N, C-alpha and C positions, 0 to 999 in steps of 0.2 A: 532228295528233295528237288522239286521243280525249280529250274533256274531260267532267267530270261537272257536270251542271246539272239540278236538280230543283226546281221551284217549284210550290206549291199555294196557290190563293187562292179566295175565295168570291164568287159572283155574288149580290149582295144587292139586294133591292128598295129597301131604305132608302137606298141610294146612287143611286137613280134608274135602276137597270139592269133590263133585260129579258133572260131567258135565251134567248128566241127571237132577239133581236138578237145575243146572244153566239154562238149557234150559226150564224147567218147569216154573221157576221164570220169565225168560225173556218173555215168551209167555203168562203167566198167565193161565196155564192149569195144569192138573194132568198127571203125567207120572210115569210109573212103572220102578223102578231101579232094573234090574235083578241081578246085582252084590251084592247089599246090601239087596235084597229081601224085598223092601218096596216101598211105593208110596211117591212121592213128590207132595203134593196137594197144588197148588197155583191158582186153578180156581177162588177162591174167590177174588183174586186180579183183575181179569178181563183182557181180552185181549187188544191188541192195535188196531190201525187203520188197520194195515196190517201185515201179517207174511208170510214168504215163505222160503223154503229151495232151494238154488241155487247149482247145482251140475255140476262138469266137465262132459264131454261126457263119460269118462271112469268109472263113478260111477254106482252103482247099483240103479236102479230107485226105489227100495223098500226103499231107504234112504230118499225119499221125506217125509216119516213118521218120525217125530222127535224122537219118542220113539225108533224106529229101528236104526236110525243113531247113536244116542248118546250112546245107549247100545252097539252097535258095536264098538264104540270108546273105551268105558270102557273095553270091552272084549279084545281088541287088546293090551292094555297097561298092562304090568305085574309088573312094578316097583312100589314100595310103594311111591316113590317120583316123579311119572310120571307127566309131563305137559300134561294135557288132552285136553285143547283147549285154544284159545285166545279170549278175549272179547274186541271188539272195540265199543266205544260209541262216537257218534257225535251229536251235536246240529244242528237242521234244521232251516233254515231261516223262520222268521215270514212272510216274503213277498211272499212266495210261497204257493199255494193252496195244500191241502192234496195230491191230485193225482200227482202234480208236485214234491212234496217232495219224494213220493214213487218212482217216475221215477228217481230222483236224486240218491237216495240210491241204488236202484237196479243197475243202470248203474255203479256207483263207485264199488260196490261189485263184479260185473261181471268182470270188466276190471282189477281191482287191485288185486283181491283175487281169484275168481273162475278160471280165465284164467291162473293163475299160478299153479293150481292144488288143491286148497282148496275146501272143502264143506263148505258152509256158511248158517247159520240159522239167518234170519233177522227179526226183529220186529220193527215197527214204532209205537211210543206211544206218548200220549199227557199228560202232567202234568200241572195242573192249580194251581197257587198260587196267592198271592196279586199282583204280577207283571204281571198277565195275563197268558194266555195259552202258554206253551212252548213245541214244538215238538222235539223229539229226536229219534235216532235210535240206536239199539243195534245189533251188528253182532257177533255171536258166530262162530268161525272158527276152523277147524281141524288143528293140528300142524304137521300132516303127509300129504303128497300129496296122492291124490286118484290115484291109478294106476290099470292097468289090466294086469294080468299075465296069458298068454295062454287064453285070453278072459274072465278070471274070475276077477271081480272087487274086489279090496281090498285096504289096506293101505300100502304105501311104507315106506321108511325111514323118520326119522325126517328131516325137512328142516331147518337147523340151520340158514341159512341166513334170515329167517323170524323173528328171534329173534334179529337181529342186529340193532344197532342204525341207520345205514344208511338206512335200509328198513323202519324203523319207520318214519324217516324224509321224505323219498320219499312218503310214504302214506299220511303224513300230507300235503305236498305240493300238491299232487294229489287231496286230498279232497278239499282244498281251491280252486284249479283250477276248479274242478267240480261244486262247489257251485257258483263261479263267472260266469262260462259259463251259468249255469241254470238261475241265476239272470238276466244276460244280455239278454238271449234269451226270457225271459218273461217280458221284458220291465222295469226291476228294475235298478236303478242307484247306489244303495249301493253295496259295495264289502267287502269281508273279506280278512284277511292276516294271514297266518300261522306263520309268524315270531314273535318273542318276541318283547316287547317294547324296550328292550335294544339293540337288533340287529337293529331295525329300528331307533335307536337314537332319540326317541321321548322325552326323558328327563322326563318321567312320571313314577311315582312309580306304578307298577302293583298291582291290587287287587288280592286276593287269591280266589280260587274256594270255594264257600260256600257249595253248594249242597242242595238238597231238604230237607234232614233230618234236617240239621242245620237251614234252613229257617223256617221250620214248628215248630221246637223247640222254635225259637225266637218269632214266632207269638203267641205261647201259653204262652209267658211271662217267659220262662225259659232261663237260661244263655246259650249263644252260643259264645264260644271264637272266632270262625271264623267270625261271624257277627260283634263282637266287634272290631276285628282287621281290618276288611274292613271299618267300620265306621271311625276308626282312620286314615286309609289311605286317605279316602275321605276328612276328615278335614285337613290333611296336604296338600292335593292338593289345597284346597280353600285358605289356608293361604299362 
C-alpha cells in the first residue's frame, strides 16, 4: 500500500561532508572530488532505475555532468561551515510502474524545485527486504539559485526561504498531491496524506521510522532499538 514519506536534510561541510561524495553515493558511481583531490568510489553500490540532472534554463549545460556540477558547487562555497546542498528523499508508491514513478518524481522536481531556480540531481532506486521491494527517490539540490550574469551561468545568493519550515511544509503537501494525482490518473484508489496522525485526530500512536539499516540489522539477529520500539507500539495498538 502506498505510504507517505518525505525527508529533507542539508549536506554541510561543517559535518565533514562533501557534496561530490553525496552525489557519488546517491547515484552509485565514482566521482573525482577536485577540492579534496580524491575519488569517491561507490560504483560497487550499483546504480538505480533512473538518474538525471534537471537544470533551470539559466544553467550551464555542462552541469548535466554530475562531476562538473557538484565540483562547481564545492568551488563556489568558501566557508568551512557551508551548506552545500539539500537532500530530499521520498518513498514511491508500490501501485505505480517504474516508468510512472519516474514521471512522478521528475514532474515534482521540475515544478517545485527546478522552476524556482535549483539544479536537481535525481536518482530513483529500489531496495528489497523481507517486506518486499520498495522504491524511493533521492533528490540532491543546490542551495543557491542558478542565475546568468551578462549571459554567463553561475550561482546566485543563498535562497534562505528554501530553509524555512513553511517551504518544507509546502513541499510535503505538494508531494502528497503529486502522488495522489498520479495514483488517480493510473486507476489506483489508495491515497496518501502528508499530515501527522495527531493533526488528523486519528487517535493512533504513530510508529517511528526504522530505516533499511535497522531492518537489516534486525534480520541478522542483532538488536535494533528502533525495531523493538515499533513492535512495542504495535502491541499497544492491539491491546
